[in-house]
Every structure is written in C-alpha cells, then in structure tokens.
LOLOVO-590906 format. One record per residue (C-alpha): residue number from 1; residue in three letters; x, y, z. Coordinates in pm, whole numbers, plus 50000, padded with zeros to 5 digits. Layout:
<torbas>
<torba NUM,'ALA',<X,Y,Z>>;
...
</torbas>
This chain:
<torbas>
<torba 1,'MET',<52698,47343,51270>>;
<torba 2,'PHE',<52459,47594,51474>>;
<torba 3,'VAL',<52143,47388,51647>>;
<torba 4,'SER',<51940,47672,51805>>;
<torba 5,'GLN',<51832,47624,52133>>;
<torba 6,'THR',<51560,47869,52170>>;
<torba 7,'LYS',<51207,47722,52218>>;
<torba 8,'ASN',<51055,47860,51900>>;
<torba 9,'VAL',<51353,47857,51636>>;
<torba 10,'SER',<51315,47590,51390>>;
<torba 11,'LYS',<51626,47674,51221>>;
<torba 12,'VAL',<51969,47434,51171>>;
<torba 13,'ALA',<52255,47653,51001>>;
<torba 14,'ILE',<52482,47441,50831>>;
<torba 15,'GLY',<52789,47603,50753>>;
<torba 16,'GLY',<52746,47865,50973>>;
<torba 17,'LEU',<52511,48035,50814>>;
<torba 18,'ILE',<52181,48141,50961>>;
<torba 19,'MET',<51897,48276,50821>>;
<torba 20,'TYR',<51709,48572,51038>>;
<torba 21,'ALA',<51339,48667,50970>>;
<torba 22,'ALA',<51046,48821,51106>>;
<torba 23,'VAL',<50806,48514,51212>>;
<torba 24,'VAL',<50438,48500,51286>>;
<torba 25,'ARG',<50303,48175,51524>>;
<torba 26,'SER',<50010,48369,51656>>;
<torba 27,'PHE',<49765,48597,51510>>;
<torba 28,'HIS',<49778,48776,51847>>;
<torba 29,'THR',<50132,48849,51895>>;
<torba 30,'THR',<50352,49108,51713>>;
<torba 31,'PRO',<50610,48912,51470>>;
<torba 32,'LYS',<50941,48808,51654>>;
<torba 33,'TYR',<51290,48774,51496>>;
<torba 34,'GLU',<51442,48450,51520>>;
<torba 35,'VAL',<51621,48216,51283>>;
<torba 36,'PHE',<51409,48036,51051>>;
<torba 37,'ASP',<51448,47716,50772>>;
<torba 38,'ASP',<51590,47889,50484>>;
<torba 39,'PRO',<51281,47917,50219>>;
<torba 40,'GLN',<51341,47685,49882>>;
<torba 41,'PRO',<51225,47768,49521>>;
<torba 42,'SER',<51027,47539,49380>>;
<torba 43,'GLY',<50906,47656,49054>>;
<torba 44,'LYS',<51110,47690,48727>>;
<torba 45,'ASN',<51020,48082,48774>>;
<torba 46,'GLU',<51166,48073,49135>>;
<torba 47,'ILE',<51498,48122,49293>>;
<torba 48,'LEU',<51630,48227,49622>>;
<torba 49,'ALA',<51740,48625,49647>>;
<torba 50,'ASP',<51912,48869,49954>>;
<torba 51,'VAL',<51595,49094,50043>>;
<torba 52,'LEU',<51763,49438,50073>>;
<torba 53,'ALA',<51441,49623,50192>>;
<torba 54,'ALA',<51072,49562,50290>>;
<torba 55,'GLY',<50816,49831,50354>>;
<torba 56,'LEU',<50565,49788,50639>>;
<torba 57,'HIS',<50239,49810,50480>>;
<torba 58,'THR',<49889,49831,50572>>;
<torba 59,'ARG',<49838,49546,50401>>;
<torba 60,'VAL',<50141,49381,50600>>;
<torba 61,'ARG',<50001,49436,50920>>;
<torba 62,'SER',<49640,49272,50840>>;
<torba 63,'GLN',<49823,48968,50653>>;
<torba 64,'ALA',<50020,48914,51019>>;
<torba 65,'ASN',<49689,48955,51248>>;
<torba 66,'GLY',<49486,48741,51007>>;
<torba 67,'SER',<49275,48962,50905>>;
<torba 68,'HIS',<49354,49004,50548>>;
<torba 69,'TYR',<49054,48878,50274>>;
<torba 70,'THR',<49317,48663,50148>>;
<torba 71,'SER',<49445,48527,50449>>;
<torba 72,'THR',<49481,48124,50495>>;
<torba 73,'ASP',<49542,48140,50835>>;
<torba 74,'GLU',<49875,47949,50777>>;
<torba 75,'LEU',<50121,47955,51068>>;
<torba 76,'PRO',<50377,48010,51102>>;
<torba 77,'LEU',<50429,48286,50846>>;
<torba 78,'ILE',<50684,48535,50767>>;
<torba 79,'PRO',<50478,48861,50670>>;
<torba 80,'GLY',<50583,49123,50382>>;
<torba 81,'ILE',<50435,49132,50055>>;
<torba 82,'ASP',<50705,49311,49856>>;
<torba 83,'GLY',<51039,49404,49857>>;
<torba 84,'VAL',<51377,49475,49618>>;
<torba 85,'GLY',<51571,49196,49617>>;
<torba 86,'ARG',<51937,49095,49470>>;
<torba 87,'LEU',<51912,48803,49220>>;
<torba 88,'PRO',<52235,48539,49234>>;
<torba 89,'ASP',<52349,48742,48939>>;
<torba 90,'GLY',<52383,49044,49135>>;
<torba 91,'GLN',<52067,49218,48948>>;
<torba 92,'LEU',<51871,49413,49194>>;
<torba 93,'VAL',<51504,49405,49135>>;
<torba 94,'TYR',<51148,49497,49271>>;
<torba 95,'PHE',<50947,49195,49347>>;
<torba 96,'VAL',<50597,49124,49488>>;
<torba 97,'ALA',<50598,48822,49705>>;
<torba 98,'PRO',<50454,48472,49576>>;
<torba 99,'ASP',<50129,48383,49767>>;
<torba 100,'THR',<50333,48156,50052>>;
<torba 101,'SER',<50385,48188,50394>>;
<torba 102,'PHE',<50775,48274,50307>>;
<torba 103,'GLY',<50692,48691,50269>>;
<torba 104,'THR',<50951,48941,50275>>;
<torba 105,'PHE',<51046,49061,50604>>;
<torba 106,'ALA',<51366,48777,50607>>;
<torba 107,'GLU',<51718,48778,50472>>;
<torba 108,'LYS',<51650,48567,50178>>;
<torba 109,'THR',<51309,48461,50016>>;
<torba 110,'VAL',<51184,48288,49697>>;
<torba 111,'ILE',<51122,48502,49417>>;
<torba 112,'ASP',<50909,48446,49111>>;
<torba 113,'LEU',<51078,48597,48833>>;
<torba 114,'ARG',<50754,48702,48656>>;
<torba 115,'ARG',<50630,48891,48949>>;
<torba 116,'SER',<50968,49122,48921>>;
<torba 117,'VAL',<51124,49361,48751>>;
<torba 118,'PRO',<51475,49508,48677>>;
<torba 119,'LEU',<51586,49818,48876>>;
<torba 120,'PRO',<51791,50109,48699>>;
<torba 121,'GLU',<52137,50148,48845>>;
<torba 122,'GLY',<52182,50331,49128>>;
<torba 123,'VAL',<51821,50317,49277>>;
<torba 124,'ASP',<51806,50334,49603>>;
<torba 125,'PRO',<51626,50013,49721>>;
<torba 126,'VAL',<51512,50171,50071>>;
<torba 127,'LEU',<51311,50418,49877>>;
<torba 128,'ILE',<51181,50211,49642>>;
<torba 129,'ALA',<51040,49947,49901>>;
<torba 130,'ALA',<50930,50318,50079>>;
<torba 131,'ALA',<50722,50392,49795>>;
<torba 132,'MET',<50606,50123,49541>>;
<torba 133,'ASN',<50306,49980,49753>>;
<torba 134,'PRO',<50160,50276,49874>>;
<torba 135,'ALA',<50209,50416,49565>>;
<torba 136,'MET',<50069,50165,49335>>;
<torba 137,'SER',<49715,50113,49495>>;
<torba 138,'SER',<49607,50487,49298>>;
<torba 139,'TRP',<49835,50445,49045>>;
<torba 140,'VAL',<49724,50078,48918>>;
<torba 141,'ALA',<49374,50212,49013>>;
<torba 142,'LEU',<49351,50482,48773>>;
<torba 143,'GLN',<49558,50305,48482>>;
<torba 144,'ARG',<49416,49972,48492>>;
<torba 145,'ARG',<49034,49977,48678>>;
<torba 146,'ILE',<48924,50308,48481>>;
<torba 147,'ASP',<48905,50479,48139>>;
<torba 148,'PHE',<49111,50799,48353>>;
<torba 149,'GLN',<49187,51078,48139>>;
<torba 150,'PRO',<49413,51429,48181>>;
<torba 151,'GLY',<49161,51702,48300>>;
<torba 152,'HIS',<48960,51514,48519>>;
<torba 153,'LYS',<48848,51604,48873>>;
<torba 154,'VAL',<48996,51402,49140>>;
<torba 155,'LEU',<48895,51379,49529>>;
<torba 156,'VAL',<49124,51143,49768>>;
<torba 157,'LEU',<48914,51052,50035>>;
<torba 158,'GLY',<49205,50951,50342>>;
<torba 159,'ALA',<49487,51211,50169>>;
<torba 160,'THR',<49654,51213,50482>>;
<torba 161,'GLY',<49803,50863,50505>>;
<torba 162,'ASN',<50070,50714,50336>>;
<torba 163,'SER',<49898,50586,50024>>;
<torba 164,'GLY',<49617,50886,49972>>;
<torba 165,'GLN',<49938,51141,49994>>;
<torba 166,'MET',<50086,50910,49740>>;
<torba 167,'ALA',<49774,50939,49517>>;
<torba 168,'VAL',<49769,51360,49533>>;
<torba 169,'GLN',<50117,51346,49347>>;
<torba 170,'ILE',<50009,51003,49110>>;
<torba 171,'ALA',<49686,51205,49022>>;
<torba 172,'LYS',<49841,51521,48986>>;
<torba 173,'LEU',<50122,51347,48782>>;
<torba 174,'LEU',<49870,51125,48530>>;
<torba 175,'GLY',<49733,51470,48465>>;
<torba 176,'ALA',<49413,51575,48695>>;
<torba 177,'SER',<49332,51916,48638>>;
<torba 178,'LYS',<49208,51969,49024>>;
<torba 179,'VAL',<49332,51730,49318>>;
<torba 180,'ILE',<49128,51782,49682>>;
<torba 181,'GLY',<49246,51607,49940>>;
<torba 182,'ALA',<49029,51511,50260>>;
<torba 183,'GLY',<49156,51365,50561>>;
<torba 184,'ARG',<49144,51409,50939>>;
<torba 185,'ASP',<49460,51533,51031>>;
<torba 186,'GLN',<49535,51921,51014>>;
<torba 187,'GLU',<49908,51900,51019>>;
<torba 188,'ARG',<49934,51677,50719>>;
<torba 189,'LEU',<49603,51824,50537>>;
<torba 190,'ASN',<49843,52162,50510>>;
<torba 191,'SER',<50123,51925,50392>>;
<torba 192,'LEU',<49897,51865,50092>>;
<torba 193,'ALA',<49948,52183,49881>>;
<torba 194,'ALA',<50316,52112,49844>>;
<torba 195,'LEU',<50223,51767,49698>>;
<torba 196,'GLY',<49996,51899,49403>>;
<torba 197,'ALA',<49659,51895,49630>>;
<torba 198,'ASP',<49445,52210,49490>>;
<torba 199,'THR',<49248,52227,49783>>;
<torba 200,'VAL',<49191,52082,50141>>;
<torba 201,'VAL',<48873,51948,50330>>;
<torba 202,'SER',<48915,51859,50712>>;
<torba 203,'LEU',<48700,51550,50795>>;
<torba 204,'ALA',<48756,51649,51165>>;
<torba 205,'GLY',<48440,51713,51417>>;
<torba 206,'ASP',<48135,51598,51375>>;
<torba 207,'PRO',<48059,51355,51068>>;
<torba 208,'GLU',<47732,51462,50920>>;
<torba 209,'GLU',<47893,51842,50933>>;
<torba 210,'ALA',<48214,51687,50754>>;
<torba 211,'ALA',<48050,51529,50484>>;
<torba 212,'GLU',<47825,51821,50391>>;
<torba 213,'ARG',<48173,52033,50375>>;
<torba 214,'LEU',<48289,51740,50138>>;
<torba 215,'GLY',<47993,51796,49928>>;
<torba 216,'GLU',<48038,52143,49862>>;
<torba 217,'ALA',<48390,52105,49763>>;
<torba 218,'ALA',<48418,51818,49604>>;
<torba 219,'SER',<48102,51753,49394>>;
<torba 220,'GLU',<48225,51860,49036>>;
<torba 221,'VAL',<48506,51592,49061>>;
<torba 222,'ASP',<48515,51316,48826>>;
<torba 223,'ILE',<48676,51047,49033>>;
<torba 224,'VAL',<48695,50960,49401>>;
<torba 225,'ILE',<48998,50803,49521>>;
<torba 226,'ASP',<48864,50616,49874>>;
<torba 227,'TYR',<49083,50491,50121>>;
<torba 228,'LEU',<48863,50558,50432>>;
<torba 229,'TRP',<48510,50360,50337>>;
<torba 230,'GLY',<48286,50312,50628>>;
<torba 231,'LYS',<48148,50617,50799>>;
<torba 232,'PRO',<48288,50903,50596>>;
<torba 233,'ALA',<48201,50743,50269>>;
<torba 234,'GLU',<47841,50664,50366>>;
<torba 235,'LEU',<47789,51008,50464>>;
<torba 236,'ALA',<47974,51170,50193>>;
<torba 237,'MET',<47778,51010,49888>>;
<torba 238,'LEU',<47472,51182,49894>>;
<torba 239,'PRO',<47603,51535,49949>>;
<torba 240,'MET',<47852,51486,49659>>;
<torba 241,'LEU',<47568,51362,49430>>;
<torba 242,'THR',<47288,51609,49491>>;
<torba 243,'LYS',<47531,51902,49455>>;
<torba 244,'ARG',<47654,51774,49119>>;
<torba 245,'THR',<47512,52086,48857>>;
<torba 246,'ASP',<47501,51809,48652>>;
<torba 247,'ARG',<47371,51463,48771>>;
<torba 248,'SER',<47411,51304,48448>>;
<torba 249,'ARG',<47818,51347,48462>>;
<torba 250,'ALA',<47991,51012,48498>>;
<torba 251,'LEU',<48121,51011,48910>>;
<torba 252,'THR',<48356,50654,48924>>;
<torba 253,'TRP',<48409,50599,49302>>;
<torba 254,'ILE',<48686,50364,49353>>;
<torba 255,'GLN',<48710,50165,49684>>;
<torba 256,'ILE',<49077,50070,49782>>;
<torba 257,'GLY',<49118,50106,50137>>;
<torba 258,'SER',<48848,50055,50461>>;
<torba 259,'VAL',<49046,50229,50783>>;
<torba 260,'ALA',<48766,50398,50902>>;
<torba 261,'GLY',<48531,50046,50839>>;
<torba 262,'PRO',<48502,49761,50623>>;
<torba 263,'THR',<48148,49818,50504>>;
<torba 264,'ALA',<47924,50130,50418>>;
<torba 265,'ALA',<47563,50181,50356>>;
<torba 266,'VAL',<47510,50290,49998>>;
<torba 267,'PRO',<47190,50472,49999>>;
<torba 268,'SER',<46987,50308,49659>>;
<torba 269,'VAL',<46900,50656,49585>>;
<torba 270,'ALA',<47249,50695,49489>>;
<torba 271,'LEU',<47242,50475,49254>>;
<torba 272,'ARG',<46904,50579,49084>>;
<torba 273,'SER',<46913,50968,49117>>;
<torba 274,'ALA',<47294,51008,48952>>;
<torba 275,'ASN',<47547,50841,48711>>;
<torba 276,'PHE',<47727,50714,48978>>;
<torba 277,'GLN',<47973,50404,48965>>;
<torba 278,'LEU',<48093,50212,49311>>;
<torba 279,'LEU',<48374,49971,49212>>;
<torba 280,'GLY',<48744,49848,49396>>;
<torba 281,'SER',<49070,49823,49327>>;
<torba 282,'GLY',<49303,49549,49466>>;
<torba 283,'GLN',<49419,49204,49467>>;
<torba 284,'GLY',<49164,48992,49236>>;
<torba 285,'SER',<49028,49295,49072>>;
<torba 286,'VAL',<49348,49345,48870>>;
<torba 287,'SER',<49534,49068,48781>>;
<torba 288,'THR',<49853,49022,48857>>;
<torba 289,'ALA',<50041,49067,48540>>;
<torba 290,'GLY',<49846,49391,48568>>;
<torba 291,'TYR',<50049,49490,48856>>;
<torba 292,'VAL',<50345,49392,48683>>;
<torba 293,'ALA',<50293,49573,48376>>;
<torba 294,'GLU',<50294,49923,48530>>;
<torba 295,'PHE',<50600,49890,48775>>;
<torba 296,'PRO',<50813,50012,48541>>;
<torba 297,'ALA',<50647,50323,48483>>;
<torba 298,'LEU',<50588,50360,48842>>;
<torba 299,'ILE',<50965,50267,48944>>;
<torba 300,'ASP',<51089,50542,48717>>;
<torba 301,'ALA',<50850,50782,48834>>;
<torba 302,'ILE',<51001,50740,49226>>;
<torba 303,'ALA',<51366,50659,49105>>;
<torba 304,'THR',<51329,51013,48924>>;
<torba 305,'GLY',<51155,51236,49247>>;
<torba 306,'LYS',<50827,51270,49047>>;
<torba 307,'LEU',<50702,51094,49334>>;
<torba 308,'THR',<50822,51133,49734>>;
<torba 309,'VAL',<50752,50952,50005>>;
<torba 310,'ASN',<50786,51009,50365>>;
<torba 311,'LEU',<51013,50703,50525>>;
<torba 312,'ALA',<51230,50595,50804>>;
<torba 313,'SER',<51435,50275,50816>>;
<torba 314,'PHE',<51507,50027,51043>>;
<torba 315,'PRO',<51712,49673,51121>>;
<torba 316,'LEU',<51494,49385,51072>>;
<torba 317,'SER',<51599,49288,51424>>;
<torba 318,'LYS',<51420,49610,51563>>;
<torba 319,'VAL',<51099,49451,51438>>;
<torba 320,'GLU',<50920,49394,51803>>;
<torba 321,'ASP',<51022,49716,51883>>;
<torba 322,'VAL',<50921,49934,51571>>;
<torba 323,'TRP',<50612,49716,51456>>;
<torba 324,'ASN',<50362,49850,51703>>;
<torba 325,'ALA',<50562,50210,51808>>;
<torba 326,'PRO',<50323,50505,51750>>;
<torba 327,'SER',<50413,50796,51455>>;
<torba 328,'ASN',<50327,51082,51454>>;
<torba 329,'LEU',<50498,51181,51148>>;
<torba 330,'GLY',<50353,50933,50907>>;
<torba 331,'GLN',<50644,50817,50775>>;
<torba 332,'ARG',<50652,50441,50570>>;
<torba 333,'VAL',<50882,50205,50785>>;
<torba 334,'VAL',<51117,49990,50557>>;
<torba 335,'PHE',<51304,49718,50734>>;
<torba 336,'ILE',<51642,49605,50601>>;
<torba 337,'PRO',<51697,49263,50690>>;
<torba 338,'THR',<52040,49221,50609>>;
<torba 339,'PHE',<52183,49519,50878>>;
<torba 340,'ARG',<52180,49432,51251>>;
</torbas>
C-alpha cells in the first residue's frame, strides 16, 4: 500500500495503483497535479472509464475559477467538462462529464453512458477532445436554437478564437451562403478565408468606428453568432439594424460567449424598429439530450476532416505550466492524463 505524504494529497492507493488528477483546491490558484481518491460510479447508467484526452476550454477555465454560472462553489474539484474515454470493454467514446466535482482532468472518471456516444474505429482521441467543445457551441446553436436554412447569411462576432473559427467552418458546412468573420487579431482574421469566410471585419481600434465598419459589412446578415457580447455587441446592434435594406426581414442574434464582457445594454429602439430577435444558446437553454443527439453528426464532420482545429497536446502532469502560459497561436490545448 502506498500512502502519499504530500499535505494536499488525499489518495490512498491499493495494490500500487494511483490515480493522478489536476485538482482545484482554491478558486484563486492554478490546478495542481496530484493523486486523488478514485471516483466511484453511483448510478445504474454510470461506469468508471480511463480518460484518454480532455480539452482545456474556456468553459473549463471558468469552472476552475468558480466564475461559471453553473458553479456550486464545491471544493476540491477536478476540472474538465468533456473528453474521450475508454470503457472497460475497450470501446472509445466521446462523453460530457456528469454535473459533479469529478471532471475529466484525471486518469479515470465516471461516465454517464447517457451522455456519451461511441467513436468510429481509428479516430484520433486528441482531435475529438480538441474540436468537439469549440465546435459544439455554434453547431448546436444553428441546429437546435433557430430554424437555420441553407442560404442564410451569418456573422461570427469573435471569429478569431477557437470557437469562432469553428463557427465559420460550421456555418459554411451547414449551407450558409455568406459568412462574415469579425475580430481584433489581424493575423487570425487573415486566416479565416481558408476556413470559409467570405469577408472579414477588423474590430481593432476605436470601438465606435469598428461598430460602424461592422454595420456596413454585415447589415444584410440573417444570423449573428456572438462570442464577444459586452461593448462590441452593444455598439454594433444599431449600425447593423439601421443599415438593413428591409428592417422587417428577421435578424437573429445568438449570444453564446462573453469574452468582451458579461453585460451589454440593448437599445430599446433596436427591438422596436426592426425584426430583431435576441436569444442565447448554452447549457440550460438546450437540454443534455439535445446536445447528445447532435454528437454523432458533429463527430463525423471532425473525423472526416470537414472541420479542422489548431491543437496542442500535453501530458496532464504539465497542467500547472500550461494553464496560464500565453499562446500566440490560438491553439486548443488538450491534456493526455495517462501520459506522464
């Protein structure tokens, strides 16, 4: 029997087997790599599985610092909201973690089989772990939150982030006739054409001038996929609406992320003077069953190369070094728990 002597380590390993995990013990500090008590299945649909790969998403960061709207303030916790796992029978699955303090940044985790789908043979677990979460937000928004039709025109507000780059690709894949990408990073804006963007708009510089540029370029879109919110969204609404040739034609604004701020003042005139619908898409507005139903088609799009993601993989043991390391490449970080 091995008993750790580290003050913050609670794992007692039996038979020499030790589960390592990234553990959050304070919302003000980086997760630490340490041994931890094995999670135990508690329901008939739950099973203990090996974690092969798990992505470090924006949602995971907010989970780990307690700022996400679903946070229960329960500590300690293992962060990670999804991943690729191996079931005891050898089947690889993509899964979304149950709503507990045991996340996916660990060598083992509990999988609720109702939140998982089998993966096709030969698929790269790291690729799936990197791409599913950033792709899921726009995929589910377009498939589940609105009546998206081929031929619609789409603006992706915040197109230079991982999720925004995916949204550009997904809008095109699902049949958008025109996709406009807007963001601040000029180098990443320049790369959007290769992903399917027909037009790009820079949001750099004076915010009001950027909003006017956006109004000129995107006044005729049918759908806005918004990962920014805050001032960029607030300032862009009226320029876009007032420049439309037909204000009675519907414009649906889907609020998904809030990188630029958690609040935006919506002008009342925007809601009265145009056919303007504002809604959100995320955990709660779409059921778990709704998400799971979209998994197979999205996995197929990723596995067959219809969607691409810029990724970088690291052993989970490097979590403290990687967590706050700056990335100038826009890569989606994936941790591999079983590789030390």
